[in-house]
C-alpha positions in Angstrom: 105.6 197.9 137.5 104.2 199.7 140.6 100.7 198.6 140.3 102.0 195.1 140.6 104.3 195.4 143.2 101.3 197.2 145.1 99.2 193.8 144.3 101.7 191.7 145.4 102.0 193.8 148.9 98.4 193.4 149.1 98.6 189.7 148.8 101.0 189.2 151.4 98.7 190.7 153.7 96.3 187.8 153.0 99.0 185.1 154.4 98.1 183.4 157.3 100.9 182.8 160.4 101.2 178.8 158.6 101.5 180.7 154.9 103.9 183.1 155.9 106.5 180.8 156.9 106.7 179.3 153.5 107.1 182.6 151.7 110.2 185.0 151.7 109.7 187.2 148.4 113.1 189.1 149.9 115.1 186.0 149.7 118.7 187.1 149.3 120.7 185.1 146.2 118.6 182.1 146.0 121.5 180.5 144.1 124.0 180.8 147.4 124.3 176.7 146.8 121.4 175.9 149.6 118.7 175.6 147.8 117.2 173.7 144.6 115.2 176.0 142.5 111.8 175.4 140.4 109.4 177.2 138.7 105.9 176.2 138.5 102.9 177.5 136.4 99.9 177.5 139.3 96.3 178.5 138.7 94.9 178.8 142.4 91.6 176.9 143.1 88.3 178.6 144.1 88.8 179.5 147.9 92.8 180.5 148.0 94.5 183.4 146.0 97.6 182.8 144.2 100.2 183.4 146.5 98.1 181.8 149.7 97.8 178.5 147.3 101.8 178.7 146.3 102.7 178.9 150.0 100.3 175.8 150.6 102.5 173.8 148.0 105.4 174.9 149.2 104.5 173.8 152.4 103.2 170.2 151.3 106.2 169.9 149.5 108.6 170.3 152.0 108.2 170.4 155.7 104.5 171.2 155.9 101.1 170.4 156.0 97.8 172.4 155.9 98.0 173.6 159.4 100.5 174.8 161.5 101.7 171.7 163.8 102.8 172.1 167.5 105.9 169.1 167.1 107.5 171.9 164.5 111.0 173.3 166.1 113.5 176.1 165.0 115.4 173.9 163.5 112.8 172.1 160.9 111.2 175.7 160.2 114.9 176.4 158.8 113.9 173.3 156.0 110.7 175.0 155.2 110.6 175.7 151.3 110.0 179.3 150.0 108.1 181.0 147.8 110.8 183.7 146.7 109.0 184.8 143.6 105.7 185.4 141.8 104.6 186.5 138.4 100.8 187.1 138.5 100.4 187.7 134.6 101.9 184.5 133.9 100.5 182.4 136.7 104.2 181.6 137.5 105.8 181.0 141.1 109.3 180.3 141.9 109.9 178.1 144.9 113.3 177.3 147.1 113.8 174.0 148.4 116.7 173.9 150.8 118.7 170.5 149.8 119.3 169.6 153.1 115.8 167.9 153.1 116.5 165.1 150.4 117.8 161.7 151.1 121.7 161.4 151.2 121.7 158.8 149.2 121.5 160.6 145.7 118.2 159.4 145.5 116.0 161.1 142.7 113.1 159.5 143.5 112.8 161.3 146.9 113.5 164.6 145.4 110.5 164.1 142.7 108.3 162.8 145.9 108.8 166.0 147.5 108.6 168.6 144.5 105.8 166.8 142.5 104.4 164.8 144.8 101.6 165.2 146.7 101.1 168.4 145.8 99.9 167.4 142.5 96.8 166.3 144.2 96.1 169.2 146.2 92.4 170.5 146.0 93.7 174.1 146.5 95.4 174.5 143.2 93.5 173.9 139.9 96.9 173.6 137.8 100.4 172.9 138.8 102.9 172.0 136.6 107.0 172.1 137.2 108.1 173.9 134.2 111.9 174.2 135.2 114.5 173.2 137.8 118.1 174.5 138.8 120.5 172.0 140.7 123.6 174.1 142.8 126.9 172.7 142.1 127.1 172.2 145.8 124.3 169.4 145.4 125.6 167.9 142.0 128.2 167.1 143.8 126.5 164.1 145.8 124.7 162.7 142.6 125.7 160.0 140.3 124.9 161.7 136.8 125.9 159.5 133.7 128.6 156.9 133.6 128.9 155.4 130.2 128.1 158.2 127.6 127.4 158.7 123.9 131.1 159.6 123.6 131.9 156.2 124.9 129.0 154.6 122.3 131.1 156.6 119.4 134.3 155.3 120.4 133.1 151.7 120.2 131.2 152.5 117.4 134.0 154.4 115.3 131.1 157.0 114.5 131.8 160.5 114.6 130.2 163.6 113.1 127.1 161.9 112.7 124.1 161.1 114.3 123.9 157.3 115.6 121.2 155.7 113.4 119.5 153.1 114.9 115.9 151.4 114.4 113.0 150.0 116.6 111.7 146.6 115.7 108.5 146.7 114.3 106.1 145.5 114.6 106.2 146.6 118.1 105.2 143.1 119.6 104.4 139.7 118.0 107.4 138.5 116.1 109.3 135.1 117.4 112.9 135.4 118.8 114.1 134.0 115.5 112.1 136.7 113.5 112.8 139.8 116.0 116.7 138.7 115.5 116.2 138.5 111.7 115.0 142.0 111.5 118.0 143.3 113.5 120.0 141.4 111.5 118.7 143.1 108.0 119.0 146.6 109.6 122.6 146.1 110.7 123.5 144.5 107.5 122.5 147.3 105.7 124.5 149.7 107.7 122.5 150.4 110.5 124.3 150.8 114.0 121.7 150.7 116.8 118.6 148.6 117.5 116.3 148.4 120.4 113.8 146.5 122.0 110.4 148.2 121.8 109.5 149.6 125.4 106.7 146.8 126.0 109.2 143.8 124.7 109.8 141.4 127.5 109.3 138.0 128.4 106.2 137.1 126.4 105.7 133.3 125.6 106.0 133.9 121.7 109.1 135.7 122.1 110.9 134.1 125.5 113.5 136.8 126.6 116.3 133.9 126.7 115.9 133.0 123.1 115.7 136.5 122.2 119.1 137.3 123.4 120.6 134.5 122.2 119.7 134.8 118.9 120.3 138.7 118.6 124.2 137.7 119.5 124.1 135.7 116.4 122.4 138.1 114.2 124.8 140.6 115.5 128.2 138.5 114.9 126.7 137.6 111.3 126.3 141.4 110.5 129.7 142.5 112.2 131.4 139.7 110.3 129.7 140.8 107.0 129.8 144.5 107.4 133.3 144.7 109.2 131.4 147.3 111.4 130.7 147.3 115.2 126.8 147.1 116.3 125.0 147.8 119.2 121.6 146.3 120.8 119.6 147.6 123.5 117.8 145.2 125.4 114.6 146.2 127.7 115.6 145.0 131.5 112.5 146.1 132.8 110.7 143.7 135.2 108.4 142.9 137.9 111.1 142.8 140.5 114.9 143.4 141.3 116.0 139.9 140.9 114.5 139.4 137.7 115.8 143.0 136.2 119.1 142.2 137.6 118.9 138.6 135.9 117.9 139.7 132.7 121.1 142.1 132.9 123.5 139.0 133.8 121.8 136.9 131.1 123.1 139.7 128.6 126.4 139.6 130.1 126.6 136.3 129.9 125.5 135.6 126.5 129.1 136.5 125.0 128.6 140.0 123.7 131.5 142.4 123.1 131.9 145.0 126.1 129.8 148.0 124.4 128.0 146.0 122.0 125.1 146.3 124.3 122.8 148.8 126.4 120.3 148.2 128.9 116.8 149.9 128.2 114.9 150.8 131.5 111.1 152.3 131.0 112.4 154.8 133.8 108.5 156.2 134.7 106.7 153.1 134.9 109.6 150.7 136.3 110.5 153.5 138.3 113.7 155.8 139.6 114.8 153.6 141.7 115.4 150.8 138.7 117.1 153.6 137.1 119.6 154.5 139.6 120.0 150.6 140.3 121.3 149.8 136.9 123.7 153.0 136.8 125.5 151.9 140.2 125.6 148.2 139.2 126.8 148.2 135.9 128.4 151.9 135.4 130.3 150.3 132.1 126.7 150.1 130.3 124.6 152.5 128.3 121.7 152.8 130.5 118.7 153.7 127.9 115.7 155.5 129.4 112.8 155.4 127.7 109.9 157.4 129.1 106.7 155.6 128.7 103.7 157.5 129.9 105.8 160.8 130.0 102.8 162.3 128.3 100.5 162.2 131.6 103.0 164.7 133.1 104.5 166.2 130.0 101.6 167.1 127.7 101.4 171.0 127.1 97.6 170.8 127.5 98.2 168.6 130.9 97.6 171.5 133.7 99.3 168.8 136.0 102.5 167.5 136.1 106.1 168.2 134.8 107.9 169.7 131.7 109.8 167.3 129.2 112.7 169.6 130.3 112.4 168.6 134.2 112.2 164.8 133.2 115.0 165.0 131.4 117.2 167.0 134.0 116.4 164.5 136.4 117.2 161.4 134.0 120.5 163.5 133.8 120.8 163.7 137.6 120.1 160.0 138.0 122.7 158.6 135.7 120.7 157.8 132.6 123.6 157.7 129.8 120.4 158.5 127.6 116.4 159.5 127.5 114.0 160.0 124.6 113.4 164.0 124.4 111.3 163.8 121.4 111.3 164.7 117.8 110.7 168.6 118.2 107.2 168.3 116.2 109.0 166.8 113.4 107.5 163.2 113.7 104.4 161.9 115.1 104.5 162.8 119.0 103.5 166.1 120.4 106.1 168.4 120.9 107.9 171.6 119.9 111.4 172.7 119.2 110.9 175.2 122.3 109.9 171.7 124.5 112.4 169.0 122.7 115.3 171.1 121.6 115.3 172.8 124.6 115.6 169.9 126.8 117.9 167.6 124.5 120.7 170.6 124.8 120.1 171.0 128.6 121.3 167.2 129.2 124.0 167.3 126.7 125.8 170.3 127.3 127.9 171.3 130.1 126.0 174.6 130.6 122.4 175.4 128.7 119.9 177.9 129.1 116.4 176.2 129.8 112.8 177.7 130.0 113.9 180.1 133.2 116.9 178.5 134.6 120.7 178.3 132.9 121.5 175.3 134.2 125.9 174.6 134.9 126.6 170.9 135.2 130.0 171.7 137.3 130.1 170.2 140.5 132.4 173.2 141.4 131.5 176.9 140.9 130.1 178.2 137.9 132.8 180.9 137.9 135.7 179.0 138.0 137.8 180.0 135.4 138.6 176.3 134.2 134.8 175.4 133.9 134.4 179.0 132.1 137.0 177.5 129.4 135.4 174.1 129.6 132.2 175.3 128.8 133.1 177.1 125.9 135.0 174.0 124.2 131.9 172.0 125.1 129.9 174.2 122.7 132.4 174.3 120.1 133.0 170.6 120.2 130.4 168.7 122.3 132.4 166.4 124.1 133.4 166.3 127.6 136.9 165.5 128.3 137.3 162.0 130.1 139.7 163.6 132.9 137.1 166.3 133.9 134.6 164.1 134.9 135.9 164.5 138.6 134.4 168.0 138.4 131.3 167.6 135.9 128.3 165.8 135.4 129.0 163.7 132.5 126.3 164.4 129.2 123.3 162.5 128.9 122.0 161.4 125.3 118.7 162.5 123.2 117.4 159.8 121.8 115.2 160.8 119.0 112.3 158.4 118.2 108.7 159.0 116.6 107.8 158.9 113.2 111.0 160.1 111.6 112.2 158.7 108.3 115.1 159.3 106.4 113.6 162.3 104.4 113.3 164.1 107.8 116.6 163.2 109.2 118.0 166.7 107.8 115.1 168.7 108.9 115.5 167.6 112.4 119.3 167.8 112.6 118.8 171.3 111.3 116.3 172.6 114.4 118.2 170.3 116.6 121.5 172.3 115.8 124.0 169.3 116.1 124.3 165.7 115.4 125.0 164.2 118.7 122.0 162.2 119.5 121.0 158.4 118.8 117.8 158.4 116.1 115.8 155.2 116.4 113.4 155.0 113.6 111.0 152.4 113.1 108.3 152.3 110.5 110.7 154.9 109.1 113.1 152.0 108.3 110.6 148.8 108.2 108.1 150.6 105.6 110.4 150.6 103.0 109.0 149.0 99.9 111.9 146.9 99.7 112.0 146.1 103.2 114.1 146.7 106.5 117.6 146.4 104.7 116.9 148.8 102.2 115.4 150.9 104.7 118.6 151.0 106.3 120.4 151.6 103.6 118.2 154.9 102.6 119.1 156.0 106.4 122.5 156.0 105.9 122.4 157.1 102.3 120.2 160.1 103.7 122.8 160.7 106.3 125.8 160.6 104.0 123.6 163.4 101.6 123.6 165.6 104.9 127.4 165.2 105.8 128.2 166.0 102.1 126.1 168.8 102.1 124.2 167.5 99.1 120.4 168.2 98.6 118.5 164.7 99.4 116.8 164.7 95.8 119.8 165.4 94.0 121.8 162.9 95.9 119.2 159.9 95.7 120.0 160.2 91.5 122.9 158.4 91.7 122.8 155.1 90.6 124.0 153.3 93.9 121.5 155.2 95.8 118.3 153.8 94.6 117.3 152.9 98.3 116.9 156.6 98.9 115.4 157.2 95.8 112.3 154.5 96.7 112.6 155.7 100.3 111.4 159.7 99.1 109.3 158.5 96.4 107.3 156.0 99.1 107.3 158.5 102.0 106.4 161.6 99.9 103.7 159.9 98.2 102.4 158.8 101.3 103.0 162.3 102.8 99.5 163.0 103.4 98.0 159.9 104.6 101.2 159.9 107.1 100.3 163.3 108.4 96.6 162.5 109.2 98.0 159.6 111.0 100.4 162.1 112.9 97.7 164.5 113.2 95.5 161.9 115.1 98.1 160.6 117.4 99.2 164.0 118.3 95.8 165.1 119.4 
């Protein structure tokens, strides 16, 4: 320990006056409410040492540039980001950002422009990845957070104590509006709850947006009448400009859908954080569904630059997304692990959760407040935020699980997740069923029944009225090797 301390002291002596202004390894109580805290994995380039590079990152991501400037003031210096801790063995640096530097309009885009903006292009570093972030309660008070939550969707659907069971229509693109709606109907009439547009679906010439909305409404009405159960459809409203996005939202509102039966999906990274926050503010009574298309460019473990799934998910909650895709924890076809995906899911779902480095409390009041401590314990036990507490806590954001799951993998994923408070959206896991989409939906429902009744899935499938599940098990287990080969290729 003394050796490391001595090594760090030597590094401090190498800092020039400019770099020293962005370093305070003796910072008292970083969690005093003044700072947004971060942890980066950092590898310096060929010229600078670890601490020098960290200070240059702190400068570039807050008030500074690569040289001290004459226009600096005593006040501006107080807004410097500060390197306050360093771990040489694991190449980790902790940086504190005075959150007063961020846009007062609760602008998530602005925060990310600072902390993972230009710094990712700095030649002074050969690796820079934001692994975790911590928001003080004083800052949380100024941000929207979710409005319409999974609890609201559960109430509308009448679905409790199990995941909300959904699908993504496949093929991903190429169906006409009527064909698309027909597949929605098959899934809903088979017992499914939730259908979503795949993230690239928009207003293609073979599937016009207006017709798709119109036919989905008819399909939903027919399925609700036949099953006696409410249904939800998530429409991709991502668009080339603000006016078109809002036009698509208004088209859905005017189509006659019952309130609660629709969600607005936004491709949050490619469309942008402004689009996410616009939807949250303009439509507070709608489930805002954040699809994270292109996130892998930032989050994949082998990528030395970017940010983690945890960081992305935390900012989605801060911005007000009702739900965001968090990955299948390695159970499905996408890259991911329980450490990464489940940590992210729990961090956005719970009032208080342990991240990779920080324990985040999503209360707008002091985390030491006795009522908040009690509420956190209740939340861990029941996974419910009381509506009357929304003035003092940031509401939950729902994990949305997709990417290679099928009915045989539902129970394994629930066990890894540790709860059922999520939406699962199986694509081929439903539509590849030997008897088609309706049978695939029934198989999914039956797999969920087996889980809730604590009956082993193969045993449950032996019942005469569970033939769809038996067929799904036979199909997916028979093709397990082929599926694993495809998943392995997609992961790599």
